[in-house]
PATI-275324 format. One record per residue (C-alpha): residue number from 1; residue in one letter; z, y, x negated. Coordinates in pm, whole numbers. Layout:
<pt n="NUM" res="A" Z="Z" Y="Y" X="X"/>
...
This chain:
<pt n="1" res="M" Z="20985" Y="8461" X="-8205"/>
<pt n="2" res="D" Z="21177" Y="8735" X="-8096"/>
<pt n="3" res="D" Z="21087" Y="8706" X="-7744"/>
<pt n="4" res="Q" Z="21230" Y="8322" X="-7731"/>
<pt n="5" res="N" Z="21594" Y="8232" X="-7676"/>
<pt n="6" res="Q" Z="21785" Y="8069" X="-7988"/>
<pt n="7" res="M" Z="21732" Y="7707" X="-7822"/>
<pt n="8" res="G" Z="21375" Y="7702" X="-7844"/>
<pt n="9" res="Q" Z="21337" Y="7651" X="-7426"/>
<pt n="10" res="G" Z="21109" Y="7915" X="-7409"/>
<pt n="11" res="P" Z="21074" Y="8317" X="-7337"/>
<pt n="12" res="A" Z="21428" Y="8495" X="-7321"/>
<pt n="13" res="V" Z="21512" Y="8644" X="-6984"/>
<pt n="14" res="P" Z="21480" Y="9032" X="-7034"/>
<pt n="15" res="P" Z="21786" Y="9232" X="-6947"/>
<pt n="16" res="Q" Z="21615" Y="9430" X="-6679"/>
<pt n="17" res="A" Z="21539" Y="9073" X="-6490"/>
<pt n="18" res="K" Z="21911" Y="9006" X="-6520"/>
<pt n="19" res="E" Z="21992" Y="9320" X="-6350"/>
<pt n="20" res="E" Z="21768" Y="9279" X="-6083"/>
<pt n="21" res="A" Z="21879" Y="8914" X="-6041"/>
<pt n="22" res="K" Z="22254" Y="9068" X="-6009"/>
<pt n="23" res="R" Z="22187" Y="9348" X="-5773"/>
<pt n="24" res="G" Z="21992" Y="9068" X="-5585"/>
<pt n="25" res="V" Z="22305" Y="8844" X="-5541"/>
<pt n="26" res="T" Z="22530" Y="9126" X="-5482"/>
<pt n="27" res="H" Z="22304" Y="9242" X="-5212"/>
<pt n="28" res="T" Z="22291" Y="8903" X="-5071"/>
<pt n="29" res="R" Z="22701" Y="8849" X="-5072"/>
<pt n="30" res="K" Z="22682" Y="9216" X="-4883"/>
<pt n="31" res="A" Z="22482" Y="9059" X="-4626"/>
<pt n="32" res="A" Z="22648" Y="8744" X="-4564"/>
<pt n="33" res="Q" Z="22992" Y="8891" X="-4522"/>
<pt n="34" res="D" Z="22828" Y="9185" X="-4268"/>
<pt n="35" res="L" Z="22682" Y="8855" X="-4076"/>
<pt n="36" res="G" Z="22982" Y="8670" X="-4077"/>
<pt n="37" res="S" Z="23162" Y="8971" X="-3982"/>
<pt n="38" res="A" Z="22950" Y="9058" X="-3667"/>
<pt n="39" res="A" Z="22939" Y="8700" X="-3580"/>
<pt n="40" res="G" Z="23315" Y="8664" X="-3565"/>
<pt n="41" res="A" Z="23283" Y="8978" X="-3349"/>
<pt n="42" res="M" Z="23070" Y="8843" X="-3129"/>
<pt n="43" res="A" Z="23223" Y="8536" X="-3090"/>
<pt n="44" res="D" Z="23544" Y="8693" X="-3012"/>
<pt n="45" res="E" Z="23397" Y="8885" X="-2736"/>
<pt n="46" res="Y" Z="23243" Y="8559" X="-2607"/>
<pt n="47" res="R" Z="23591" Y="8375" X="-2636"/>
<pt n="48" res="E" Z="23740" Y="8687" X="-2392"/>
<pt n="49" res="R" Z="23424" Y="8649" X="-2147"/>
<pt n="50" res="G" Z="23501" Y="8292" X="-2144"/>
<pt n="51" res="K" Z="23858" Y="8330" X="-2066"/>
<pt n="52" res="E" Z="23795" Y="8591" X="-1762"/>
<pt n="53" res="V" Z="23581" Y="8336" X="-1658"/>
<pt n="54" res="W" Z="23813" Y="8048" X="-1635"/>
<pt n="55" res="D" Z="24083" Y="8308" X="-1504"/>
<pt n="56" res="T" Z="23849" Y="8379" X="-1203"/>
<pt n="57" res="L" Z="23771" Y="7992" X="-1166"/>
<pt n="58" res="H" Z="24113" Y="7934" X="-1155"/>
<pt n="59" res="R" Z="24214" Y="8191" X="-872"/>
<pt n="60" res="V" Z="23919" Y="8078" X="-652"/>
<pt n="61" res="R" Z="24040" Y="7715" X="-655"/>
<pt n="62" res="S" Z="24419" Y="7828" X="-556"/>
<pt n="63" res="F" Z="24254" Y="8034" X="-308"/>
<pt n="64" res="Q" Z="24018" Y="7754" X="-177"/>
<pt n="65" res="D" Z="24365" Y="7513" X="-208"/>
<pt n="66" res="D" Z="24572" Y="7769" X="-5"/>
<pt n="67" res="S" Z="24278" Y="7824" X="288"/>
<pt n="68" res="K" Z="24261" Y="7457" X="288"/>
<pt n="69" res="Q" Z="24632" Y="7425" X="347"/>
<pt n="70" res="Y" Z="24670" Y="7688" X="587"/>
<pt n="71" res="I" Z="24388" Y="7529" X="793"/>
<pt n="72" res="R" Z="24574" Y="7194" X="801"/>
<pt n="73" res="E" Z="24884" Y="7375" X="908"/>
<pt n="74" res="N" Z="24694" Y="7592" X="1177"/>
<pt n="75" res="P" Z="24406" Y="7438" X="1297"/>
<pt n="76" res="T" Z="24377" Y="7641" X="1631"/>
<pt n="77" res="K" Z="24419" Y="7972" X="1461"/>
<pt n="78" res="A" Z="24153" Y="7858" X="1214"/>
<pt n="79" res="V" Z="23910" Y="7774" X="1467"/>
<pt n="80" res="F" Z="23967" Y="8081" X="1684"/>
<pt n="81" res="T" Z="23941" Y="8288" X="1371"/>
<pt n="82" res="A" Z="23593" Y="8146" X="1285"/>
<pt n="83" res="L" Z="23483" Y="8217" X="1610"/>
<pt n="84" res="G" Z="23597" Y="8547" X="1616"/>
<pt n="85" res="V" Z="23417" Y="8610" X="1266"/>
<pt n="86" res="G" Z="23101" Y="8482" X="1376"/>
<pt n="87" res="L" Z="23091" Y="8663" X="1714"/>
<pt n="88" res="V" Z="23150" Y="8993" X="1497"/>
<pt n="89" res="L" Z="22885" Y="8900" X="1267"/>
<pt n="90" res="G" Z="22625" Y="8807" X="1531"/>
<pt n="91" res="L" Z="22664" Y="9132" X="1730"/>
<pt n="92" res="I" Z="22640" Y="9316" X="1373"/>
<pt n="93" res="F" Z="22352" Y="9138" X="1288"/>
<pt n="94" res="R" Z="22165" Y="9097" X="1630"/>
<pt n="95" res="R" Z="22089" Y="9532" X="1633"/>
């Protein structure tokens, strides 16, 4: 009855198995920490990209609003500028 524990619940766990289990737990914890660190770094990277996109969208909208305001204030200049740009592009793409 040496291979049963004191409570009579079946065979005792060998010390070698306990060590293997401890190593497994340690390895799993380390892997989880590494995964958490990698996920945090990736989240930071995507957060920065999101901020850049948001800033770009803000600048585009600001430019669009400024353009609309300029066209409302100077409709004649805007029409002739558009005609000039269209003429130049037409000459470039014709060749």
